[in-house]
N, C-alpha and C positions, 0 to 999 in steps of 0.2 A: 582429538589430535589436530594440529594445524593443517588445514587444507584437505582433511580426510573426512569423508562422510561416514559416520558411525551411527548405529542405532541409538536412540535416546536411552534405552536401558543400560547401555554400556557405560555411560558416564557415571552412573551410580556405583558401579563396581571399580572403575578406574580411580575413583576418588580415594581409594584405600589401597594404593599400590604398595607392595612389600619391597623395600629397597634397603641395601646395606644392612642386612639382617644377620650376616654370617657370624656364627659362634665358633670359637676354637673348641673342638670337641674330641680331640684325639683319644683322650683317656676317660671320657665321660661315662657315667652310668647310663646305659641305653636299654631300650626295649624295642625289638623289631616289630614293625607293622607290615613287613613283607608277607607274602602269601597270597591267598585267593581273595580277590575283591570282586564284588558284583559290578557289572558294567552295562551301560545302555548307550547305543548310538543316538546322538542328539544333534542331528544336522541343523535344526533351526534354533539351537540354543534355548530350548524351551525351559530347561531347568532354571536358567538365569532370568528369562523373560517372565515366567510365571511363578518363580520363587518356590520351586519344589522343595528346596532345602528347608523351608519353614514348616513343611509337613502339616499343612492345614487339612486335616482329614474330616473335621466336623464343623458345622456352622455354630453360631453363638448359642443356639438352643439344643445343641447336641445331636443334631441330625447328620448322618453321614453324607459327605460330599463325593461326587464322582471324581476319580483321580485318573491322570494320564500316565502314571508311573506306579511301579510296585517294586521297590528297591530289592527286596529280599527274594524275589522270584526271578530276577534277571540272571543271565548266564554269568559264569565266573571266569576271570582272567588272572593269571599269575602276575604279581607285582614283585620285583621290577620286570618289565618286558616291553617290547614294542608291539603295539596292536597289529601292525601290518603283517607280522609273522605269526600271529596267534590264530588267525583264521583266514582262509583263502579269500573270503568275501571282503576282508578288510585290507587286503594287500595294498591297494592304491587309494585307500580312504583318506581324505583330508577333511577335517571339520571338527564338530563337537563330539565329545564322549564324556559321559558321566560315570565316575567311579565311586563306589561306596562300600563301606564295611562297618561292622560293629566291633568294638574292642573294649577291653578292661585295662586299667592301669595297674601295674604291679604294686605301686606304692602311692598311697595318699597320705599326706601329712601336713601339719601346719607350717613347717619350715621348708617345704619343697615347692619349687616352681617347675612347671612342666612345659616343654616346647615340643612341637613336631618339626622334624627336619625332613625336607624333601631334597634328595641329592641331585635330581634332574627331572624336569617335566617339560615335554615339548608340546606347544611353545608357551602357551598362556594357560594359567590355571587359577580358578577362584576356589578358596578353601572355606568350608563350613563345618563346624563341630557343634553338635547338639542344638541345631536350628539357629546358630549364630554365625553371621558372616564375619570372617577374620581377616580377609584381604585377598588381593590378586597379585600374582607374580608374572612378569613377562621376561622372556629369555629362556631358551630351552636347555642351556648347558651349565648353568651355575646354580649352586645350592641356595635355599632360602629356609628360614626358620620362623615359625609362628607360635606365639605363646598361647597356651590353652588353659592356664592355671585357673582362671575365673569361670570357665564354662565346664570344667571337668566334673563328671559324676562317676558313680560306680559302674554303670553301663553307658557306653558312649557310641554315637554314630558320627562318622566323618563322611562328608561328601566333597568330592573334588571334581569340578567342572573343567575339563581339559579341552583345549582347542589348538590344533596344529595347522590351521589355515594360514597359507602364505599371504602376506600383505606387503605392499611396496614401502610402507613406513616402518616396517619391523627391521630388526638387526639379527640375522641377515634379512635381506629383502625377499621379494617373491620369486626372484630368479637366481638360482644357485646351481652348482655343479655337483650336487650330491643328493642322496635320497632323503626325502622329508619324513623320517620316521615319526610316529606319534605315540604318546603314552607316558605313563609314569615308569621311566626306564632305568632309574637308579633307586637306591635303597630309601625306604621310608622308616623313620625311627622316632621313638619318644626319647627325649633327653630330660633327665632329672637333675635339677640344680638347686642350691640353697637360695634363700631370699636375696642375698647379695652374692654375685659371682663374677668371675673373670670372663668377660665377653670375648675379648681378643687378646692374643699374646703373640708378639713378634720378637725375634732374636736373630742377630747376624753379626759377623765380623764387620768392623769399620774398614772400608776399602782404602786404606792409606799406605799399603805395601809393607806394614810392619808385622802383620799377623799376630799382634799382641793386644789389640783392643777390640772390645765387643760392645754392642749396645742392645738393649732390650726395652720393650715398652708394653704396657698393658692398658686396656680399657676395661672398666668395670661397669656393672649394671646393678642398680639397687642402692639402698642407703649406704652411706660411707661407713666403713667398718674399721680398718686398721691399716697399718703399713703392709706392703707386700714384700715377700721374701722370695728370692731366686736362688736355687741350688743346682749345682752341677757336681755331684759327688765324685765322679771319676777325675775331675780336675781340681777338686778341693775348693770349690767356690761356693760361698754363701754370702749373698748380698741383699741389703734391705733398701727399700725405696719408699718415699712418701707417696701416697695417693691423694691427689688434689683434683677436685672437679672430675672425679671418676677416671683419672688417668695417672699413670705412674711411669717413670723412666729410670732405667738402670744404665750405668756405664761402668764397665769393669775391665780389668787387665787380665790377660792370659799369659801363662808361661809357654812361649812358643816351642821351647825345648821339650815340653811334655805334651804338646798338642799335636794330634795327628790330623792334618788337613784332609778334608773330603776331596776326592777326585775319582774319576772313572776307574783308575787302577786301585784305589784304596778308599772305598766308600764308607769311611768310618762315621758312625753315628753315636752321639752322646745322649744319655738320659738327662733331660732338663726338667726340673720341678719348679712350679710356681705355687705359692701359698698366699691366700688373701682371705682373712677372716676364717670362715668355715670351709672355704672353697680350696680345693687342691687340684692342680692340673699338671699332667706330665706329657712331654712330647719327646720324640727321638729326633735329634737335630744334628746335622753336619755343619762344620765350620769350614768355609772356603771363601776365597775372594775372586770375584770376576771384575776385571777392569779393562777399559779400552785405552790403549796408549798409541796414539797416531793411527797407523794402519794395522796394529796388532791387537788381538784379543788375548788377554793374559788371564790364565787360571793359576791362582796361587803364585803370581809373579812370573810365570813362565809362559811364553808364547805357545798357543795351542792351535792346531789345525782341526777344524770341526768336521769330522767324518760322519755324515749323517744321512738320513732319508726322511722324507715326508710320509705321514701316515694319517688316514682317517680313522675315526672310531667306528668300526663296522665289522661285522662278521656274517658269514652266510647263515648261520643258525640263529643268531641272536640280534642281528642288526646293531644298534647302538647300545644295547644292554649287554655289553661285553662282560665276560666273567674274568675273575682273577686269573684263572688258568689260561685264558686266551691272551691276557695282557703279558703274562710271564712268557708265553710262547713267542709273542712278538719280540720282546726284548732279547730272548735267547737267540732267535734267528738274526736279529739286527747285530748282535755281538758276533755271531758267526760270520756275518758279512764284513766285520771289521769296524762297525760303527762305534763312535763314542758319544753320539748325540742323535736325537730324533726330533723332528719338527711335528708337533701335534697340531694338525690342521683340521678345519679352519675355524674352530670354536673350542672352548675349553673341554678337554676330555675329563674323565672321572678323576676324583682325588685319589682313587686307588692306583691309577696309572702313575701319579707323581710319587706316591708312597713307595711303590715297588721300584721305581727308577732310583729313588734315594738309596734303597737297600742294595740294588744291583750295580749301581754306578753308570747310569745313562743320563747325560745332560739333556735337558728339554728346552725347546722353544715353545712357549705357550701363547695362544692367540685368541683374540676375540673376533666375532664374525662380522667385522666391518668389511664387507665383501662386495667387490665390484662397485656398481653405481648406486649405492643406497641413497636415501633422501638427505643429502648433506644440508639442505636448507630447512629442515624440519627440526624444531627445538626439542620435540618429544623423542624423535629418533636419537638425537644426541644424548638426552638424559638416559635413554635406554642403554645406549652403547657405554656410556660412562659407568652406569650401575653394573653392567656385566664386567667391566674392567675392575671396579672396586671389589665385587664379589670374588672374582678370580684371584686377585692379588691378596686379598684378606685370607682366602682359603689356603693358598699355596706359598705364602711368604716364607714359611719356615722350611720349605723343601729345598735343600742344598742343590738338588739336581736341576732346578729351574734356573737357567742362567740368563734368560732374556724374556721380556714381555713384548709381544707383537700387537700393534694397534690396528692392523688391517692387512688386506691382501688385494692386490691387482686393482687399485683404484686409479682411474684416469686423473692426471694432474690438472686440477682446476682450482680457481680461487676459493670456491665453497668447500671443496674437499680439503684444501690446504688448511683453511681455518678450523674445520671440524677435527681433522686428525692432529693438528698442532695442539689443540686443547686437550685431546686425549693423551698425547705424549707428555704434555706438562703435568697432567693428572697422574700419569704413571710415575713420573719422576718425583712428584710430591709424595705419593704413597710409598715409594721405595727408592731410597737414595743409594742402594747397594747393587743394583742391577742395571745393565744397559736396556734401552728400548729400541725396537726395530719395527719395520713394516716390510712386507713383500711388495716391492715397487716394480714398475714396468720400465723397459728401455724406451728412450726417445727414438722411435723407429724411423722418424723422418730425418733426423740428423745423425742417426747411428751413434748414440752416446748415452752414457748414464747421466741423466740430467733431471732427476725428479727434485722439485723444490722442497719436498718433505725431508730430503737428506740433510738439510741444514738443522733440522730439529732432532732427528733420531740419532742414536749413537753408533749403530751398525746398520749398514745398508743391505737389505735383502733385494735380490733381483730375480724375477721370474723371466725366463726366456726359453723359447721353443724353436730355435734355429735348427733346421733339419726336419722339422715336423710341421707345425702350423705355418711357419715361414720356411719353405723348402730351400731357400738360398742360404746355405750354411756359411758361405763366405762372409756374410754380414757379421757373424759373431766375432771373429778376430778383429774386424774393423771397429766394432763397438768398443771392444776392450782396449784397443790401441788409442782410440780417440778420447778415452775417459782417463781422468786423473784424479780420482777421489782422494780426499785427505783422511777418510775413515775406512775401516775394514769393510769388505764386501763379502757376503755369503750368497752364492747362487742357490736361491731357495727353491727354484724349480727348473728342471729341464726334463725332456723325455719324449717318448713316442708310444703310441698304442701298439699292442702286440697280443695276439691271441695265443694263449699257452699251447705249445706244441705245433703251431702252424709254421710250416716251412715254405720257402719260395716255390711258386708254381708257374712263374712266367706270366702272370697277369696282374691286374690292378690290386688284387688282394695281397700282393707281395708287400705292400706298405704295412700290413698288419702282421708280418712274419717276424719270427725271432731274429732272423738275420738282419732285417731292416732295423729293428730296435737296437740290436747289438752294434750296428754300424754307427747309428746316431750316438750311442753312448761312447764308443771308442773315439769318435771325433771330438765330442765334448770333453772327455778326459784329456785328450792330447792338447787341446787348446787351453782349457781352464787351468791345467797343472803348471803352466808356464807363467801365469800372471801373479805377480808378487802381492798385489793388494787383495787378492781373493784368499780369504782365510777359512773357507769351508764350503760345503755344498750339501744339499738335501734333495736329491733328484725326486721327480714325481713319477711314481709313488711306490710305496713299499709293496702293497698287494692290490689286486683288482677290487673294485667296490661298486655297489649298486648306484646307478645314476639314470634317471628317466630321460635325460637329454640324449642318450647314446642309442640311436636307432639303426645304426649300420648293422648289417647281418653278422659281421664279425664281432660286434660289441654285444648285441642282444641285451640292451639296457644295463650294461656295465661300462664303467670307465676301465679300460684294460691296459692302462699304462703301467700296471704293477710290475715289479721285478719278481713277484710271486703270483701264482693264481689266487683267486678269491678265497679258496679253502686253505691256502698256504702250504699245500702239499707238493706243489710243483715249482721249481726254481727255473726261471727263464735264463737264457744265455747271458743276458745283460747283468743278471745278478752276479755272475762269476766275474764279469768285467769289473764291476764295482768292488767286489771282494779282493781281486788281485791288486787294484789300485790302492784301496784302503790298507790292506795288509802290508803293502810296501811303502806306505806314506809314513814319514817320521812324525813325531809329536808336533814339531813346529814347521 
């Protein structure tokens, strides 16, 4: 990496980076590799340095060699999980960890290709199957896929060398405001595909205001086979497209009188089928249109006020390995609060979160972790960020609930940052012409104005401000808003104050962490923000308290306690009800 000292052995592994590998797999034939994996703490990356994965147990004359590992005698850990919560001794561990298990494939056949899917591994992982190095992935929140067709046997061993060490050149960098969980914390699966298959499939309404035209495209992998066919039985659609150079495009008309548009009030999903040669793929897709018109955000042609809340992917019991039950609970409480949208901060959350939001009718702001002052002058840092953006957009393009891509959060306005994030914005627009792009920007606090140069590139301006908390002078907020005259819609993507659940005013300095203090900040924010016409939504910080090593005040106890809920989500703070009252009384537009 540019300007970064890395061990010599690292270069060997990084030459085979896994990028842009995402496969559309909603209805694929799968075999789970979840369950118990052996693990060994590997602080010195010895598995990679000494190539344990080659399993050289004997010399050339058959004499046994001394080994520094014994895979099948190591302790076991459940996958998916975060290792920090698996064992007390691992709670604050950052570094290398080797995971391994043996497995059999359910089906071996001449016309089958087999891939391993990792839904999320934090942060860096090198994958080996049957003593063969297959590649390294960087980025802890997006999925990647590795083909194992040529190395598969009846009995197989997989080795995954994981490392969650924070580094300044990574995305995110070494300084963040959340807990750095480590591990294989999302599902691991085998995917079975024919020799030639549909790698990616994207479909959406064309955002022209007519709600009568749609477009779809596919990318294929393997030898050319035949034309592709798209079918939406409920809408009576059957369309054929030529596949040229492993790509095919469909453009078709919809009868808008028969089409139910997806919305939070009516999250209608249609079964869409794609056929290409021997491959068949099905997805559940909602059709809706998101557009920006001046200072308005339009959903299906109607101005919408985005009543939201920011949330981390975290839980007391499971860390970032959140369960479907926990995700559904989050959305249920958010709807109880009156939300129609949620900002998934500050990195891609699981694809399960997007799938459930599609089903339940929750709009999502999805974000990549270009967070604070990352190394904007490092070309490898940019490549990493762009790859995470590509993997996120490819994964969730068909999710109607996703209304916006965010290219970053709270980055100081500089020339290097402007160039870096402008390129990311252009890439997002290139990959997806149907959605707005945003970033959570900072206020120009010297001039008290919304004045971020990135606003010229993005479609919706996100603003993080903490007047009444980090800046105690709340009178600045109305001045900022009065001094600003954006030509685009603004979402207040963060405001808030720390509050220990159940703590009330005691007449001392700890009153700043009381429910009354937090409530006062929220009431003031609501009073001011609700009068500004160009503000089209808000997502206060944050939904529930979450672990954070930066928070050492005795009231915080290593948690960011700005939540409207306690960390276990069993307790609703007073400010929760303030937001509920505001959102319940707020009209659609």
